[in-house]
C-alpha positions in Angstrom: 0.0 0.0 0.0 1.4 3.4 -1.0 2.1 6.1 1.6 -0.5 8.4 0.1 -3.3 5.8 0.3 -2.3 4.8 3.8 -2.4 8.5 4.8 -5.9 8.9 3.4 -7.2 5.8 5.1 -5.6 6.7 8.5 -6.7 10.3 8.4 -9.8 10.1 6.3 -11.6 12.7 8.5 -9.2 15.4 7.4 -10.0 14.7 3.8 -13.8 14.1 4.1 -14.7 17.7 3.1 -12.8 17.3 -0.1 -14.5 14.0 -0.9 -17.9 15.5 -0.2 -17.2 18.6 -2.3 -16.2 16.4 -5.2 -19.2 14.2 -4.9 -21.7 17.1 -4.7 -20.0 18.7 -7.8 -20.6 15.4 -9.6 -24.1 15.0 -8.2 -25.0 18.6 -9.4 -24.1 17.8 -13.0 -25.4 14.2 -13.1 -28.7 15.2 -11.5 -29.5 17.6 -14.3 -28.4 15.1 -16.9 -30.5 12.4 -15.4 -33.5 14.6 -15.0 -33.5 15.9 -18.6 -32.6 12.6 -20.1 -35.4 11.0 -18.1 -37.8 13.6 -19.5 -36.7 12.7 -23.0 -37.1 9.0 -22.3 -40.7 9.7 -21.2 -41.4 11.1 -24.7 -40.1 7.9 -26.3 -41.2 5.3 -23.6 -43.8 3.7 -25.9 -41.0 3.0 -28.4 -38.1 2.2 -26.1 -40.2 -0.4 -24.2 -42.0 -1.9 -27.2 -41.3 -5.3 -28.8 -40.4 -3.5 -32.0 -36.9 -4.2 -33.4 -36.9 -1.7 -36.2 -38.4 1.8 -36.6 -39.3 3.4 -39.9 -39.3 7.2 -40.0 -39.2 9.9 -42.6 -36.3 9.9 -45.1 -34.7 13.0 -43.6 -35.3 12.1 -40.0 -32.4 12.7 -37.6 -34.2 11.3 -34.6 -37.8 10.9 -33.4 -38.1 14.6 -32.5 -36.8 15.9 -35.9 -38.5 14.5 -38.9 -39.9 11.4 -37.2 -43.6 11.8 -38.0 -45.6 11.5 -41.1 -45.2 8.8 -43.8 -47.3 7.9 -46.8 -49.6 5.0 -46.0 -48.3 3.0 -48.9 -45.0 2.5 -47.0 -46.5 0.0 -44.6 -47.2 -2.8 -47.2 -43.7 -2.2 -48.7 -42.2 -2.9 -45.3 -44.3 -6.1 -45.0 -42.7 -7.4 -48.2 -39.5 -8.2 -46.4 -39.6 -11.9 -45.6 -38.0 -11.3 -42.1 -40.8 -8.9 -41.0 -43.6 -10.5 -39.0 -45.5 -7.4 -37.8 -45.8 -3.7 -38.7 -47.9 -1.1 -36.9 -47.9 2.6 -36.9 -47.4 4.7 -33.8 -50.8 6.4 -33.8 -50.8 9.6 -31.7 -52.2 13.1 -31.5 -53.4 15.6 -29.0 -56.6 16.8 -27.5 -58.3 18.9 -24.8 -58.8 17.0 -21.6 -61.4 18.0 -19.0 -62.2 16.3 -15.7 -65.7 15.8 -14.3 -65.2 16.6 -10.6 -68.8 16.7 -9.5 -71.1 19.5 -8.2 -69.3 22.4 -6.5 -65.8 21.3 -7.4 -63.4 23.1 -9.7 -63.0 21.7 -13.2 -59.5 21.3 -14.8 -58.7 21.6 -18.4 -55.4 20.7 -20.0 -54.1 19.8 -23.5 -52.8 16.3 -23.4 -50.7 14.1 -25.7 -52.5 11.0 -26.9 -51.0 7.6 -27.9 -52.8 4.5 -29.2 -51.7 0.9 -28.6 -53.0 -2.3 -30.0 -54.3 -4.4 -27.1 -53.8 -7.8 -28.5 -51.2 -9.8 -26.5 -47.7 -9.4 -28.0 -48.7 -6.5 -30.2 -45.7 -4.5 -31.6 -47.1 -1.3 -30.2 -47.9 -2.6 -26.7 -45.0 -1.8 -24.3 -43.6 -5.0 -22.7 -43.9 -3.5 -19.2 -47.7 -2.9 -19.4 -49.3 -5.1 -16.7 -52.0 -7.5 -17.9 -54.7 -5.6 -16.0 -53.8 -2.5 -17.9 -54.0 -4.3 -21.3 -57.4 -5.7 -20.4 -58.7 -2.4 -19.1 -57.8 -0.7 -22.4 -59.9 -3.2 -24.3 -63.0 -1.4 -23.0 -64.2 1.3 -25.5 -63.4 4.8 -24.4 -61.1 3.6 -21.6 -57.8 5.3 -21.2 -54.7 5.0 -19.0 -52.7 7.9 -17.5 -49.5 7.9 -15.5 -49.9 8.3 -11.8 -47.8 11.4 -11.8 -50.5 13.1 -14.0 -53.5 12.3 -11.9 -53.4 15.3 -9.7 -52.7 17.7 -12.6 -55.7 16.3 -14.5 -57.9 16.2 -11.4 -58.9 12.5 -11.9 -58.4 9.1 -10.2 -58.9 5.6 -11.3 -62.5 4.9 -12.4 -63.4 8.6 -13.0 -65.2 9.9 -16.0 -63.7 12.8 -18.0 -63.9 14.2 -21.5 -61.4 14.4 -24.4 -62.2 16.8 -27.2 -65.8 16.9 -25.8 -66.4 13.1 -25.7 -66.7 11.1 -22.6 -63.8 8.8 -21.6 -63.1 6.7 -18.5 -59.8 6.4 -16.5 -59.6 2.7 -16.8 -56.0 2.2 -15.7 -53.1 4.0 -14.1 -49.5 3.6 -15.3 -46.2 4.0 -13.6 -42.8 5.3 -14.9 -44.5 7.0 -17.9 -44.4 10.6 -16.8 -44.4 13.6 -19.1 -43.5 16.9 -17.6 -44.4 18.9 -20.7 -47.9 17.5 -21.3 -49.7 14.7 -19.6 -50.0 11.6 -21.7 -53.2 9.7 -22.3 -53.0 6.1 -23.7 -55.9 4.3 -25.2 -56.6 1.5 -27.6 -56.5 2.0 -31.4 -60.2 1.3 -31.5 -61.0 3.9 -28.9 -59.0 6.5 -30.8 -61.1 5.8 -33.9 -64.3 6.0 -31.8 -63.2 9.4 -30.6 -62.6 10.6 -34.2 -58.8 11.1 -33.6 -57.4 8.8 -36.2 -55.0 10.3 -38.7 -55.9 10.7 -42.4 -56.1 7.5 -44.3 -53.3 8.4 -46.7 -50.8 9.2 -43.9 -49.3 7.1 -41.2 -47.1 7.7 -38.2 -43.7 6.2 -37.6 -43.8 2.5 -38.2 -42.9 -0.1 -35.6 -41.5 -3.3 -37.1 -41.1 -6.7 -35.4 -38.5 -9.0 -36.9 -38.6 -12.8 -37.0 -35.2 -13.0 -35.4 -34.3 -9.9 -33.3 -30.6 -10.7 -33.7 -31.0 -9.8 -37.4 -32.5 -6.4 -36.8 -29.5 -4.6 -38.4 -29.7 -6.8 -41.5 -33.4 -6.1 -41.9 -32.7 -2.4 -41.4 -30.2 -2.4 -44.2 -32.5 -4.4 -46.5 -35.3 -1.9 -45.9 -33.1 1.1 -46.5 -31.7 -0.5 -49.7 -35.2 -0.7 -51.1 -36.5 2.6 -49.7 -35.7 4.7 -52.8 -35.6 7.8 -50.6 -39.2 7.3 -49.3 -38.2 6.5 -45.7 -35.4 5.5 -43.4 -35.2 2.5 -41.2 -33.5 2.4 -37.8 -32.9 -0.3 -35.2 -34.6 0.6 -31.9 -31.3 0.9 -30.1 -29.9 3.2 -32.9 -32.9 5.4 -32.7 -32.7 5.6 -28.9 -29.1 6.8 -29.1 -30.1 9.4 -31.7 -32.9 10.6 -29.4 -30.4 11.0 -26.5 -28.0 13.0 -28.6 -30.8 15.2 -29.8 -31.9 15.9 -26.2 -28.3 17.0 -25.2 -28.1 19.3 -28.2 -31.3 21.2 -27.2 -30.4 24.9 -26.5 -31.8 25.3 -23.0 -30.6 21.9 -21.9 -27.0 22.7 -23.1 -27.1 26.0 -21.2 -28.3 24.5 -18.0 -25.8 21.6 -18.2 -23.0 24.1 -19.0 -24.0 26.3 -16.1 -24.1 23.3 -13.7 -20.7 22.1 -15.0 -19.1 25.6 -14.3 -20.7 25.8 -10.9 -19.6 22.3 -10.0 -16.1 23.0 -11.2 -15.7 26.2 -9.1 -17.3 24.7 -5.9 -15.4 21.4 -6.2 -12.1 23.0 -7.0 -12.1 25.6 -4.3 -13.3 23.4 -1.5 -11.1 20.4 -2.5 -8.0 22.7 -2.9 -8.5 24.3 0.5 -9.2 21.0 2.2 -6.1 19.4 0.8 -4.1 22.5 1.7 -5.3 22.4 5.3 -4.7 18.7 5.6 -1.1 19.0 4.3 -0.5 22.0 6.6 -1.8 20.0 9.6 0.8 17.2 8.7 3.6 19.6 7.8 5.9 18.2 10.5 5.6 14.7 9.0 6.5 16.2 5.6 9.5 18.0 7.2 10.5 14.6 8.8 10.5 13.0 5.3 12.7 15.8 4.0 15.1 15.3 6.9 15.3 11.7 6.0 16.4 12.6 2.5 13.2 12.6 0.6 13.3 15.1 -2.2 10.9 17.9 -2.8 9.9 16.3 -6.1 9.0 13.1 -4.3 6.9 15.0 -1.8 5.1 16.8 -4.7 4.3 13.4 -6.3 3.0 12.2 -2.9 0.6 15.2 -2.8 -0.6 14.5 -6.4 -1.1 10.8 -5.6 -3.0 11.8 -2.4 -5.3 14.0 -4.5 -5.8 11.1 -6.9 -7.0 8.8 -4.1 -9.2 11.6 -2.8 -10.7 11.8 -6.3 -11.4 8.1 -6.4 -13.1 8.2 -3.0 -15.1 11.2 -4.2 -16.3 9.3 -7.3 -17.4 6.5 -5.1 -19.5 8.8 -2.9 -20.8 10.5 -6.1 -22.2 7.2 -7.4 -23.8 6.4 -4.1 -25.5 9.8 -4.0 -26.7 9.5 -7.6 -28.0 6.0 -7.0 -29.9 7.2 -4.0 -31.4 10.2 -5.9 -32.3 8.0 -8.9 -34.0 5.5 -6.5 -36.0 8.2 -4.8 -37.0 9.7 -8.2 -38.0 6.3 -9.5 -40.1 5.6 -6.4 -41.9 8.9 -7.2 -42.6 7.7 -10.7 -40.1 10.0 -12.3 -37.3 7.8 -13.7 -33.9 9.3 -14.5 -31.5 8.2 -17.3 -27.7 8.5 -17.3 -26.0 7.9 -20.7 -22.7 6.1 -20.2 -20.6 8.6 -22.2 -21.9 11.4 -20.0 -21.1 9.4 -16.8 -17.6 8.8 -18.0 -17.1 12.4 -19.0 -18.2 13.6 -15.5 -15.9 11.0 -13.8 -13.0 12.4 -15.8 -14.0 15.9 -14.9 -14.0 15.1 -11.2 -10.6 13.5 -11.4 -9.2 16.5 -13.1 -10.6 18.7 -10.3 -9.0 16.5 -7.7 -5.6 16.4 -9.4 -5.7 20.2 -10.1 -6.5 20.7 -6.4 -3.4 18.7 -5.5 -1.2 20.7 -7.9 -2.5 24.0 -6.3 -1.7 22.6 -2.8 1.9 21.9 -3.5 2.9 25.4 -2.5 2.4 24.6 1.2 5.2 22.1 1.0 7.7 25.1 1.2 6.9 25.2 4.9 8.2 21.7 5.4 11.7 22.8 6.5 13.6 20.2 8.5 15.0 22.9 10.7 11.5 23.5 12.1 11.7 20.2 13.8 14.3 21.6 16.2 12.0 24.3 17.5 
């Protein structure tokens, strides 16, 4: 065990403030990343959690948010012509004005909601795999809808209540979890109910197509075959490929980039200053030990390397505390029905960022070693 690591373990209390400062700097950045990416995942949950292996979007689509909607209806039978395709369904969606029915003397609530349709047959390509069986059965009832539990209070409804959508009566037949939408509440219904409500798209247009492949391991092959025969009419993606494109699109959004940049700057300043001052104070408290090492013939260069190594181990400990805090926050958020998402490249980038702060703090603390004069031991 190195001297720096042994020092950190033996005198961990002296360095606790530095570890906590680093961990909260990392938590600040990862919290915003997780929150915004979780919001983005809520928009694409019906796709990310579906049995679909391939998605078909418009020919110029960069992701689901940019160019993902609207295809000629003739595309669907073309996709079916691929021998490896076993099911194709369009992601039917729209929007409408929702109003609750609170009863006499109570305040009514009105809100514009996002609407998605699913096919309620078992194993349907549009039916998310995490829908409980009771939700699927409930949606088979005409005019029955499902909403996420995070939206119940905002819409002023509860399970079993009647409400109206675009002036037509609907019933809250099921309550979902982990399908929040902070921008607009989401209402899910069967495809038949959407037709009964008069919300179906024009017959000559269709939404993004969800494609189920006979062998999911050959999804990339099917994607390439579909794109080869598209003639510029559409673009096929694997579900995982589209999910990565959606994540990248979220991180490029202007307001998200500004907030993440601001949190990164704030985290850097807070983490650097506190870590630097904590390391400096800890080294100063042990200055006689450093002076003893110099008296034994240890060079100043070796002492500087010792300080840098010590800051490295402080950074490693800070990373460990960061991951514990982030896991706790994510668990609490998930329990509240608001899942968070942490893309691996962002987590790696933040980890490197924290290590740079720790090492830079060590470099800035080296100046205190000038006080480690062997002659001071004789005083």
